[in-house]
C-alpha positions as CSV (number, residue, x, y, z in Angstrom):
1,M,0.0,0.0,0.0
2,K,1.5,3.3,-1.1
3,V,0.2,6.5,0.7
4,Y,1.3,9.8,-0.7
5,L,2.0,12.6,1.8
6,K,1.1,16.0,0.4
7,T,3.2,19.1,0.5
8,E,1.8,22.4,1.7
9,D,1.5,23.6,-1.9
10,E,-0.4,20.5,-2.8
11,I,-2.7,20.9,0.2
12,E,-3.5,24.4,-0.9
13,L,-4.4,23.2,-4.4
14,M,-6.6,20.6,-2.8
15,R,-8.3,23.2,-0.7
16,Q,-9.2,25.2,-3.8
17,A,-10.7,22.1,-5.4
18,N,-12.6,21.3,-2.3
19,Q,-13.9,24.8,-1.7
20,L,-15.4,24.6,-5.2
21,V,-17.2,21.4,-4.3
22,G,-18.7,23.3,-1.3
23,K,-19.8,26.1,-3.6
24,T,-21.3,23.7,-6.0
25,L,-23.3,22.0,-3.3
26,A,-24.4,25.4,-2.0
27,E,-25.6,26.3,-5.5
28,L,-27.6,23.0,-5.6
29,A,-29.1,23.7,-2.2
30,K,-31.0,26.6,-3.8
31,H,-32.7,24.2,-6.2
32,I,-33.4,21.2,-3.9
33,V,-37.2,21.6,-3.7
34,P,-40.2,19.4,-4.3
35,G,-40.8,18.9,-8.0
36,V,-37.2,19.1,-9.2
37,T,-35.6,16.1,-10.9
38,T,-32.2,14.8,-10.0
39,L,-31.2,15.2,-13.7
40,Q,-31.9,18.9,-13.4
41,L,-29.6,19.1,-10.4
42,D,-26.9,17.3,-12.4
43,H,-27.1,19.8,-15.2
44,I,-26.8,22.7,-12.7
45,A,-23.8,21.1,-11.1
46,D,-22.0,20.3,-14.3
47,E,-22.4,23.8,-15.6
48,F,-21.3,25.4,-12.3
49,I,-18.2,23.3,-12.0
50,R,-17.1,23.9,-15.6
51,D,-17.8,27.6,-15.4
52,H,-15.3,27.7,-12.5
53,G,-12.6,26.2,-14.6
54,A,-12.8,22.6,-13.2
55,I,-13.8,19.2,-14.4
56,P,-16.6,17.1,-12.7
57,T,-14.6,14.1,-11.6
58,F,-17.5,11.7,-11.4
59,K,-18.4,12.1,-15.1
60,N,-17.4,8.9,-16.9
61,F,-15.8,7.5,-13.8
62,P,-15.1,3.8,-14.5
63,N,-17.3,1.1,-13.0
64,P,-16.0,-2.5,-12.3
65,F,-19.6,-3.8,-12.7
66,G,-20.7,-2.0,-15.9
67,G,-20.4,1.2,-17.9
68,P,-18.9,4.6,-16.7
69,F,-20.8,6.9,-14.5
70,P,-23.1,9.0,-16.8
71,A,-23.4,12.2,-14.6
72,S,-21.4,14.8,-12.7
73,I,-22.9,14.2,-9.3
74,C,-24.3,11.3,-7.4
75,T,-27.9,11.9,-6.2
76,S,-29.0,9.3,-3.7
77,V,-32.7,9.6,-2.5
78,N,-34.1,8.1,0.7
79,E,-33.1,4.4,0.8
80,V,-30.3,4.8,-1.8
81,V,-27.1,5.0,0.2
82,V,-24.6,6.2,-2.4
83,H,-23.9,6.4,-6.2
84,G,-27.5,7.3,-7.2
85,V,-27.6,8.1,-10.9
86,P,-29.4,11.4,-11.8
87,S,-32.5,10.8,-13.9
88,D,-35.5,12.8,-15.3
89,K,-37.6,10.1,-13.8
90,V,-36.6,10.8,-10.2
91,V,-38.7,13.7,-9.0
92,L,-38.0,15.0,-5.5
93,K,-41.1,15.0,-3.2
94,D,-41.9,16.8,0.0
95,G,-40.4,14.9,2.9
96,D,-37.6,13.2,1.0
97,I,-33.9,13.3,1.8
98,I,-31.2,13.4,-0.9
99,S,-27.5,12.9,-0.5
100,V,-25.5,14.8,-3.2
101,D,-21.9,13.6,-3.6
102,C,-19.7,15.9,-5.7
103,G,-16.2,15.8,-7.0
104,T,-14.0,18.3,-8.9
105,L,-10.7,18.2,-10.6
106,L,-9.0,21.6,-10.4
107,A,-5.4,22.3,-11.4
108,G,-4.6,18.6,-11.2
109,Y,-6.0,17.9,-7.7
110,N,-9.3,16.5,-6.5
111,G,-12.0,17.8,-4.2
112,D,-14.7,15.5,-2.8
113,S,-17.6,16.2,-0.4
114,C,-21.1,15.1,0.2
115,Y,-24.1,16.5,2.0
116,T,-27.6,15.1,2.8
117,F,-30.4,17.6,2.2
118,C,-34.0,17.7,3.3
119,V,-36.6,18.3,0.7
120,G,-39.4,20.5,2.0
121,E,-40.8,19.4,5.4
122,V,-39.0,16.3,6.7
123,A,-40.2,14.2,9.6
124,Q,-38.5,15.0,12.9
125,N,-37.1,11.4,13.4
126,V,-35.4,11.7,10.0
127,R,-34.0,15.1,10.9
128,D,-32.6,13.6,14.1
129,F,-31.0,10.9,12.1
130,L,-29.3,13.4,9.8
131,S,-28.1,15.3,12.8
132,V,-26.5,12.3,14.3
133,T,-24.8,11.3,11.1
134,R,-23.5,14.8,10.5
135,K,-22.2,14.9,14.1
136,S,-20.4,11.5,13.6
137,L,-18.4,13.1,10.7
138,Y,-17.1,15.8,13.0
139,L,-16.3,13.3,15.8
140,A,-14.3,11.3,13.2
141,I,-12.4,14.4,12.1
142,E,-11.5,15.1,15.8
143,A,-9.9,11.7,15.9
144,A,-8.0,12.2,12.6
145,V,-4.8,13.6,13.9
146,A,-1.2,12.5,13.4
147,G,-0.3,9.7,15.8
148,N,-3.8,8.2,15.9
149,H,-4.9,5.3,13.7
150,L,-7.5,4.7,11.0
151,G,-9.4,2.6,13.6
152,D,-9.8,5.7,15.8
153,I,-11.7,7.4,12.9
154,G,-14.0,4.4,12.3
155,H,-14.6,3.9,16.0
156,A,-15.7,7.5,16.4
157,V,-18.4,7.0,13.7
158,Q,-19.5,3.6,14.7
159,S,-19.7,4.1,18.5
160,F,-21.7,7.3,18.2
161,C,-24.2,6.2,15.5
162,E,-24.8,2.8,16.9
163,S,-25.4,4.3,20.3
164,H,-28.4,6.0,18.7
165,G,-29.6,2.7,17.1
166,Y,-28.4,3.3,13.6
167,G,-26.5,1.0,11.2
168,I,-23.0,1.5,9.8
169,V,-22.5,0.4,6.2
170,R,-19.5,-2.0,6.1
171,E,-18.7,-2.5,2.4
172,L,-18.2,1.2,1.6
173,T,-15.4,3.4,3.0
174,G,-13.8,6.7,2.8
175,H,-10.4,7.0,1.0
176,G,-7.2,8.8,0.5
177,I,-7.4,11.6,-2.1
178,G,-5.0,13.8,-4.1
179,R,-4.1,13.7,-7.8
180,E,-6.4,10.7,-7.9
181,M,-9.9,10.8,-6.6
182,H,-9.4,7.4,-4.8
183,E,-6.0,6.8,-3.2
184,E,-4.8,4.7,-0.3
185,P,-5.7,4.2,2.4
186,K,-9.3,3.1,2.7
187,V,-11.1,4.8,5.7
188,P,-13.8,2.5,7.2
189,N,-16.6,3.9,9.3
190,Y,-16.2,1.2,11.9
191,G,-13.3,-0.2,13.9
192,S,-11.5,-0.2,17.2
193,R,-9.3,2.4,18.8
194,G,-5.6,2.0,18.0
195,S,-6.1,-0.3,15.1
196,G,-5.0,0.1,11.5
197,M,-2.5,2.4,9.8
198,M,-1.0,5.2,11.9
199,L,-2.0,8.7,10.6
200,K,0.8,10.9,9.5
201,E,1.0,14.7,8.9
202,G,0.4,15.4,5.2
203,M,-2.0,12.6,4.6
204,C,-5.2,13.7,2.9
205,I,-8.3,11.6,3.3
206,A,-12.0,11.8,2.6
207,I,-14.0,10.8,5.7
208,E,-17.6,9.9,4.8
209,P,-20.0,8.2,7.2
210,M,-22.7,6.2,5.4
211,V,-25.3,5.4,8.0
212,T,-28.7,3.8,7.8
213,M,-31.9,4.2,10.0
214,G,-32.3,0.4,10.0
215,D,-30.2,-2.6,8.9
216,Y,-26.8,-1.8,7.5
217,R,-26.8,-4.4,4.8
218,I,-26.9,-3.1,1.2
219,G,-27.4,-4.2,-2.4
220,L,-26.6,-3.0,-5.9
221,L,-29.5,-1.9,-8.1
222,P,-29.9,-2.9,-11.8
223,D,-28.2,0.3,-13.0
224,K,-25.0,-1.2,-11.6
225,W,-24.2,2.0,-9.7
226,S,-26.9,2.9,-7.2
227,I,-26.5,1.1,-3.8
228,R,-29.6,0.9,-1.5
229,T,-30.4,-0.6,1.8
230,I,-31.8,-4.2,1.7
231,D,-34.5,-3.4,4.2
232,G,-35.6,-0.1,2.6
233,S,-34.6,2.0,5.5
234,W,-33.4,5.5,4.7
235,A,-29.7,6.4,4.6
236,A,-27.5,9.5,5.1
237,H,-24.1,10.3,3.8
238,Y,-21.9,13.3,4.8
239,E,-18.3,13.7,3.6
240,H,-15.4,16.1,4.2
241,T,-11.9,16.0,2.7
242,I,-9.2,16.8,5.3
243,A,-5.5,17.1,5.7
244,I,-3.9,15.3,8.7
245,R,-2.1,17.6,11.1
246,K,-0.3,17.1,14.4
247,G,-2.8,18.8,16.6
248,K,-6.0,19.2,14.8
249,A,-7.1,18.0,11.3
250,E,-7.6,20.7,8.7
251,I,-11.0,20.5,6.9
252,L,-10.4,21.4,3.2
253,S,-14.0,21.2,2.1
254,S,-16.8,23.3,3.6
255,F,-20.5,23.1,4.6
256,E,-20.6,26.8,5.5
257,E,-22.2,28.1,2.3
258,I,-24.5,25.0,2.0
259,E,-26.0,25.5,5.4
260,R,-27.0,29.1,4.7
261,F,-29.7,27.5,2.5
262,C,-30.7,24.5,4.7
């Protein structure tokens, strides 16, 4: 396993790519309302990313199970955990939730972040679920410091979410990131303290809790991309790209602009 440590110049380029992801998600937040299709959201994101001099990384991303990804963002609604394919047949309804995962390639470096949005008036128990999942991301980031281990990150997510009765998806993980969207190491959302690779300053990783309201088991839909819960329970997905530091991780992506509209 080869893990690339980034220089300060590289981290700055990654910050710029990730800040653009945050701005793209914030732009989409204005349009996530009942009646919009996920394909309309994809068109907005694609245009916004390209207008800012970047390339949508997900477009034509290779798939080991089938054809390349056909869109610029992943739009995962309700029971779809990740990799939902935008479509003019998927119309958002009042009370839905939608996770939008977005990646950009800017000046040779990748940005990657995800946010789960409410569509209109969402039930309180679902809002509570989203709050716990989002909180688990920040607890994981607190554990992501030089000298700790990958297991400390996974333990932070798992222990907090499971204490609230939610499920942690096992088959999908976060990842290293840099010149490539997916680099080593894999970053699971479960584990035990002190286990796994030691974190070093200069590592850049994407931490992304994928959490379910029910059973954590998942399955692949016929489009060979979308992954949903087996029991039909709803899922949430939040993601930040960070740089490992000695005292406190540096978050390179941002939810600040997104949450002005949520």
